Every structure is written in structure tokens, then in C-alpha cells.
C-alpha positions in Angstrom: 303.1 224.0 41.6 302.1 221.6 38.6 299.5 220.5 41.0 297.6 223.6 39.6 297.3 222.4 36.0 294.3 221.1 34.5 294.5 216.9 34.1 297.2 217.1 31.2 300.4 219.3 30.3 299.2 222.3 28.3 301.8 222.6 25.4 303.0 225.8 23.5 302.9 227.4 20.8 299.2 226.9 19.8 299.7 227.2 15.8 296.0 226.2 15.1 292.9 226.0 16.8 289.7 224.2 14.9 286.6 226.4 14.5 284.6 223.3 16.6 287.0 224.6 19.7 286.2 228.1 18.3 283.0 227.6 19.5 283.8 226.2 23.0 284.5 229.9 24.2 287.6 231.4 25.9 290.7 229.3 26.4 292.3 230.2 29.8 295.5 229.1 30.0 297.4 229.5 33.8 300.8 228.3 35.4 301.2 229.4 39.0 304.6 230.3 40.9 306.8 227.0 42.0 307.6 227.1 45.9 311.2 228.8 46.5 310.4 230.8 43.0 310.6 230.1 39.4 313.6 230.4 37.3 312.7 228.8 33.8 310.6 229.8 31.1 307.8 231.1 33.5 310.3 233.6 35.4 308.1 233.4 38.3 305.3 235.3 37.2 301.5 234.2 36.8 299.9 234.6 33.6 296.6 234.3 32.0 296.2 233.9 28.4 292.7 234.8 27.1 292.3 234.2 23.1 289.0 234.9 21.5 289.5 232.2 18.4 288.5 233.6 15.3 289.1 230.7 13.1 291.6 229.1 11.6 291.7 227.9 7.8 290.5 224.2 7.3 287.6 222.1 7.9 286.7 221.3 11.9 288.3 218.0 12.3 286.0 215.2 13.6 286.1 214.0 16.9 288.6 211.6 18.4 287.0 208.2 19.2 288.3 206.8 22.4 287.9 202.9 22.4 285.5 201.8 25.7 287.4 201.5 29.0 286.3 198.4 31.0 284.7 199.4 34.2 286.6 198.9 38.0 284.7 196.0 38.2 285.8 194.4 35.4 288.8 195.3 35.2 289.2 193.7 38.9 287.5 190.7 37.7 290.1 190.2 35.0 293.1 190.8 37.2 291.8 187.8 39.9 291.5 185.4 36.8 295.2 186.2 36.1 295.9 185.9 39.7 294.3 182.7 40.2 296.0 181.1 36.6 299.6 181.8 38.1 298.4 180.1 41.5 297.4 177.2 39.5 300.4 177.6 37.2 303.3 178.5 39.4 302.7 175.1 41.6 305.0 173.4 38.8 307.7 175.6 39.1 307.8 175.6 43.0 307.5 171.7 43.2 310.4 172.1 40.3 312.6 173.7 43.0 312.0 171.2 45.5 309.1 172.4 47.2 306.5 169.6 48.5 303.0 169.6 46.7 301.5 169.9 50.3 303.6 172.5 51.3 302.9 174.6 48.2 298.9 173.8 48.4 299.0 175.0 52.8 301.0 178.0 51.8 298.5 178.8 49.0 295.6 177.8 50.6 292.6 180.7 50.8 294.8 184.0 49.5 293.5 186.4 47.1 294.8 188.9 45.4 295.5 192.0 47.8 294.7 195.4 46.6 296.7 196.8 49.7 300.0 195.5 48.4 299.4 196.6 45.1 298.7 200.2 46.3 301.7 199.9 48.8 304.0 198.6 46.3 303.6 202.1 44.4 304.0 204.4 47.6 307.1 203.4 49.6 308.0 206.2 52.0 311.8 205.9 51.0 311.0 207.2 47.1 308.1 209.0 47.2 308.4 211.2 50.5 311.1 214.5 50.4 313.9 213.0 52.5 313.3 215.6 55.2 310.2 214.5 56.0 311.0 210.7 55.7 314.2 211.6 58.2 311.7 213.4 60.5 310.4 210.3 61.1 313.1 207.9 60.7 315.1 209.7 63.3 312.8 211.5 65.4 313.7 212.1 68.8 311.1 209.1 70.3 313.1 206.8 68.3 316.4 208.3 69.6 315.6 207.4 73.2 313.8 204.5 72.2 317.0 203.1 70.9 319.4 204.3 73.7 316.9 202.2 76.0 316.9 199.0 73.8 320.9 199.4 73.8 320.7 199.6 77.9 318.3 196.9 78.0 319.8 194.6 75.7 323.4 195.8 76.4 325.1 192.1 77.0 323.6 190.5 73.8 325.1 193.6 71.7 328.1 193.0 73.2 328.6 189.8 72.5 327.5 190.3 68.6 329.7 192.9 68.5 332.8 190.6 69.2 331.2 187.7 67.1 330.8 189.5 64.1 332.5 192.7 64.1 329.8 195.1 63.4 328.6 198.2 66.0 326.0 198.1 68.2 324.9 201.4 67.2 324.2 199.7 63.7 322.2 197.2 64.6 320.2 198.8 66.7 319.7 201.1 64.1 318.3 198.8 61.5 316.0 197.4 64.4 314.4 200.6 65.0 314.2 201.6 61.2 312.8 197.9 60.3 310.5 197.4 62.9 310.2 200.0 65.4 312.4 197.8 67.5 309.8 194.9 67.3 306.6 196.8 67.5 305.1 197.1 63.9 306.7 193.4 62.2 303.8 193.5 59.6 300.5 191.9 59.5 299.8 190.6 55.6 299.7 186.6 55.3 303.5 186.5 54.0 302.1 184.0 50.7 299.7 186.2 50.1 301.4 189.5 49.7 304.4 187.7 47.6 301.8 186.1 45.5 300.3 189.5 44.7 303.5 191.0 43.6 304.2 187.9 41.7 301.9 187.2 39.7 302.4 190.3 38.0 304.4 193.7 37.7 308.0 195.2 37.6 308.8 193.4 40.8 307.3 189.5 39.9 310.9 188.5 39.4 311.7 189.2 42.8 308.5 188.1 44.6 308.8 184.7 42.5 312.0 183.7 44.2 310.9 185.1 47.6 307.7 183.1 47.2 309.7 179.9 46.6 312.3 180.7 49.6 309.0 181.0 51.7 308.5 177.8 51.1 311.4 176.5 51.6 311.6 178.6 54.9 307.9 177.2 56.4 309.7 173.2 55.2 312.8 173.4 56.7 311.5 175.0 59.7 308.8 173.6 60.4 306.4 176.6 60.1 302.7 177.4 59.9 302.1 179.4 57.1 298.7 181.1 59.1 301.6 182.2 61.4 304.1 183.2 58.7 303.2 187.2 59.3 305.0 190.1 56.9 305.0 193.6 55.6 303.4 194.2 52.6 306.5 193.3 50.4 307.4 190.1 52.5 309.9 190.8 54.6 309.6 189.9 58.0 310.5 189.6 61.8 311.6 192.1 64.2 314.9 192.7 61.7 312.6 192.6 58.5 314.5 189.5 56.5 313.0 188.5 53.1 313.0 184.7 53.1 316.1 184.4 50.6 317.9 186.2 53.2 316.7 183.9 56.3 317.8 180.5 54.3 321.2 182.5 53.9 321.7 184.2 56.9 319.8 183.7 60.1 321.4 182.4 62.5 320.4 181.4 66.4 321.1 183.9 68.6 319.7 183.1 71.9 320.5 179.6 71.9 317.3 177.6 71.7 318.3 175.7 68.7 315.6 177.6 66.4 316.1 180.8 64.4 312.6 182.8 64.8 313.1 186.4 63.9 309.4 187.3 64.8 309.4 186.4 68.5 313.8 186.1 69.7 315.3 189.7 69.5 318.6 187.9 70.1 317.6 185.7 67.0 316.8 188.8 65.0 319.8 191.2 66.0 322.0 188.5 65.6 320.7 187.8 62.0 321.3 190.9 61.1 325.0 191.2 62.3 325.7 187.9 60.3 323.9 189.9 57.3 326.1 192.9 57.1 329.3 190.9 58.2 329.0 188.9 54.9 328.5 191.9 53.0 332.2 193.0 54.6 331.4 195.5 56.9 334.3 197.2 58.0 334.6 197.8 61.8 336.5 200.9 63.0 335.6 202.3 59.5 332.7 205.5 59.2 329.3 205.0 57.1 329.2 208.7 56.5 329.5 212.4 57.8 328.3 215.9 56.4 330.7 217.7 54.4 330.4 221.5 52.8 330.9 222.2 49.3 333.1 224.9 47.9 330.8 227.6 45.4 332.5 226.3 42.1 331.9 222.4 42.9 331.5 220.2 39.9 328.0 218.8 41.2 327.8 216.3 38.8 330.6 214.1 40.7 327.9 213.9 43.5 327.4 210.4 43.2 326.8 207.9 46.5 327.9 205.5 43.6 331.0 207.0 42.7 333.8 206.9 45.1 337.3 209.1 44.9 340.5 209.3 47.3 340.0 211.6 49.7 343.0 213.9 48.5 340.8 214.6 45.5 338.1 215.7 47.4 340.3 218.0 49.7 342.2 219.3 46.2 338.5 220.4 45.4 338.0 222.1 48.7 336.1 219.9 50.4 335.9 220.3 53.8 334.0 218.7 57.3 330.3 220.7 57.8 332.5 222.7 60.5 335.2 223.6 58.0 338.0 221.4 59.1 340.0 219.2 56.9 338.4 216.0 55.8 339.9 213.2 58.1 342.1 210.4 56.2 340.1 207.5 55.0 339.7 205.3 52.2 337.8 205.9 49.6 334.5 208.5 49.7 331.6 210.0 47.7 329.1 212.7 47.8 325.6 212.0 48.2 323.3 214.9 47.9 319.7 213.7 49.2 318.0 216.5 48.7 320.0 218.7 45.8 322.6 221.4 45.5 320.4 223.2 48.0 320.6 220.8 50.7 323.2 219.0 53.2 326.1 217.0 51.5 327.5 213.7 53.0 330.4 212.2 52.2 329.8 207.9 52.2 332.0 205.2 52.6 332.4 202.0 52.2 329.7 200.9 55.4 327.2 202.9 53.7 326.9 200.9 50.5 326.8 197.7 53.3 323.9 199.0 54.6 322.3 199.3 51.2 322.4 195.5 50.7 320.5 195.6 53.5 316.9 198.3 52.0 318.6 199.6 48.6 317.4 202.6 48.9 320.0 205.6 49.3 317.3 207.4 51.9 316.9 204.5 53.9 321.0 204.1 54.6 321.1 207.6 55.2 318.5 207.0 58.3 320.4 204.0 59.4 323.8 205.7 59.7 322.5 208.9 60.9 320.2 207.4 63.8 323.3 205.2 65.1 325.7 208.4 65.0 322.6 210.1 67.6 323.0 206.9 69.8 326.7 207.3 69.9 326.2 211.2 70.8 326.3 212.5 67.4 324.2 212.7 64.7 322.8 216.4 64.2 322.4 217.5 60.4 323.8 220.8 60.4 322.8 222.7 57.3 318.9 223.2 56.0 316.9 220.8 54.1 315.3 223.1 51.0 311.7 222.0 53.4 309.8 224.4 50.7 310.8 222.4 47.6 307.5 219.6 46.8 308.2 216.5 45.5 307.1 214.9 42.6 304.1 212.9 42.4 303.9 209.5 40.7 302.5 210.7 37.5 305.3 213.8 37.8 308.1 211.4 37.8 306.7 209.5 34.9 306.3 212.9 33.3 310.1 213.6 34.0 311.1 210.3 32.7 309.4 210.9 29.2 310.2 214.5 29.1 314.0 213.3 29.7 313.7 210.4 26.7 312.4 212.9 24.3 314.9 215.2 24.7 318.0 212.4 24.1 318.4 211.8 27.7 317.6 208.2 28.8 316.1 207.7 32.0 315.8 203.9 31.8 312.3 202.6 32.3 309.5 205.0 32.5 308.4 203.4 35.9 308.1 206.6 38.4 311.3 205.4 40.4 314.1 208.0 39.6 316.6 205.2 39.9 320.6 205.7 39.1 319.9 206.1 35.8 317.2 208.5 35.6 319.5 211.1 37.7 322.5 210.1 35.9 320.6 211.3 32.4 319.2 214.4 34.7 323.0 214.9 35.7 324.1 215.1 31.9 320.8 217.3 30.9 321.6 219.7 33.6 325.3 219.7 33.0 324.9 220.7 29.0 322.3 223.3 30.4 324.5 224.9 32.7 322.9 223.8 35.7 323.8 222.3 38.6 324.3 219.0 38.0 323.0 217.3 41.0 320.4 215.1 39.7 317.9 215.7 41.5 314.5 216.4 40.1 312.6 219.2 40.9 309.2 220.8 39.5 311.3 223.8 38.4 313.3 221.4 36.1 310.4 219.6 34.9 308.5 223.0 33.5 312.2 223.6 31.6 312.1 220.4 29.9 308.2 220.8 29.0 308.8 224.2 28.0 311.8 223.0 25.8 309.9 220.3 24.2 307.3 222.4 23.6 309.5 225.2 21.7 310.6 221.9 19.2 307.2 221.5 18.0 
């Protein structure tokens, strides 16, 4: 694992080491074998290189100087000052958007920059946990059993919503389960503090600023108390975890009491989720996904959840259901490999993309669709997950993007989030190097790229 390596990556070859370095003694370099075997530069072997460096021509290089870094306390104080300035300056923008001054002041009263929100912003489980671990929790036996219990308890409500919005009750219950554990885990953050923390600076500031104004409009229109507007760290709230702009657009009164209360009314929450999916063009009677089997000579560069093809084309390539049957006639479908070529393969359809409008993470959509299938009595994944594969850390994902860019494959922003552009860049790299072009980042792939970069120096 790369976790064995020192804090910074070691590059080869070492062309010359100055006498000042020689005096420090023995240089020891170690590389250990990756889980599941390493087929890259190191051939799976561990090795130790110990060299008594006896000098190179030239004078000792002066030690580089680095500017003094501010202390953690000083850094926090600077961020707090930036946050306070944002709260002051954003008031005019909110008022220009139609927010009453007293609403703004009440919403922002007593809030402060929340470090926990900033930490969680880099640790979203859909992106940082292996997909099999994420699904172990998201589609656990306990969650399946509770979902079936809730389907029975709310059978009349769900039947009415299915008839009204043409969205299956299993999908609604699956979203309810994934978003809040059926109303048990709705988040306890102050919505305005969470959104303001994301809005004052950082990669999600544009999203958070829009949602912050939307939250104030919610408060203003629904006559809510800001102290009661609790949310997740990202500003999503209620039993089906709407963000404020979704509430303004899609929330409906499901229980007929004249109010839209996603925190306390299950009927309102489920009806609002159904309305959102209906508006995103859910197609009743069509599948969300099913598991498939790929032939040995399959062109993995075609596996992209955003690149659907006619089912007839997949049939010609030899794609079958996981049980070896011909693919059912259906609309266009795309192949999604959530764990790369070594893991299960899924054919995903239009309704899979509709779920993505709720939460734009493919792992989330897979969990919702799979949980819904379990609630119907199916859902078992037949192929094995590559559980020996260890996920990349945040720093390693940044290294991964940096390496792709150095090798001429543009991954997009170097932000540690390996999104669509990053996976496309990886597929191009893999195809150019005659590797299965599945777009799935691994430690072995990172080591391979590191070695290629080092060899060019």
C-alpha cells in the first residue's frame, strides 16, 4: 500500500546527491506489495536499496528555506475574520434577492464558522468509501427489513402517491431510507450556519450561496423559525433531505393540512420526493438498472453511465444478464462499473439518471435502485466485489489527478474528487497503455503513473 511510503513520494532515478546529503548516512527506500498483487513497475516485489553515497562533483547545495507557516490558531482566526466579512457583505445580496432585512438578521444571528461542516465537506461517503462498504451500510439487511415495515405501515399513502405521481412506492421508500433512515436521522446542524460555512469560501460556495438565499425564502414564505430549521452539514433537511431550492420548487402538501412540513410530516416528505422525481421525468414501468455479464474481450472504455447505447448494440457485443440470458428489450442503456472491471457490472437506464437528480453521486443512485429492488423481493448482487482493493486517500486522489495531468491527460480541477472528467482522462490513459479502460482509480494505477513520470525525468 502507498500508505507505507514517507510523507512525500520518492522519484527515480537519483541522478546525484550532494555531499551534504551523503553525510546524513544511508538512504533506505522501500516499496511494499499492493493488496491483490502488483503488476506495475515493481513486479509485486518488496525491495530495499541501501546506498552509501560517496559524493558527487560540485559543492553542497544550500538548504532551501521555506516561509514560516502561520500557526493553526492564526489560520483559524483568519478564516473566522473572512467568514464574518462574508456575513456582513452578503446581506446586501440577499436583500436584493427579495429577503427582508429582518429575516436576514434573524437567520444569521449567533452563527459562526463551523469546522465540523468544513471537515465533512471533504469526507462524503459516496465519494471516499469503497462502493462495497458504502452498500453494506446503505443496503443492509436492517435497512431492507425496516423498509418493508414502512411500506406496510404507509401502504395507503404510498399507493395514493404512486397513482398521483407515477413513481413506484419502492423507490420512494428507498429514498426515504437512504436520506434519513426513515425519518430517524435528519441532521441537527443549524441550516444557516451550515450553508454559510460552505458559502463564505471553498469549492461549494456558489451552490451554498444560492441555497442560503433559498433557505431564507423558505423561512419567509412558510413563516418558519430559523432556530427550528435543522439540517445536515450540507444544508439538506427533513425526512427526504431536500435542499432549500428543491423545497421551493417541488415541496407539496401530502397530508392536506395546508402546510409543507418535511421535518414532521411523512406524507409531505414522501409526496415532495415523488413530485421531484415526477418532474425529472421518471418513467413508470421501466427499469432503473440490472446486473449484467460482460464478455472476456469487452472494450471497457465503453463503460460509462453517461454514455447509453441501444440494447441491440450491447447484445451484438456479447453482453448478457448476470445469469447468462439475453438482455431484455428495453430503451437505451449504459454500463456502469462501480468497482472497475474486477467488480459487478450494471446496465443502467433513464430512471437511474432521474435518481441522480436527487443526489448526483452514482453510488447513491446504485444504492437507491438496489434497495428498491430488495423491497420488491430481488436485488441480490451476484458478482463479487474486489474487497481487497483499498481506496485512495484524499491526498492520493489529488496525486492521481496531478499524475494524469503531468502525463497529458486532463482530469479537470485538481480537487481530490475523481469525477466524470477525471474518469474519462483515466480511460484514455488506460487505453493508450493497453490496460482495461474502466476508469477506476487504484493504487497500482497510481504507482504505474508515478513510475512513468519518474522515468521521464
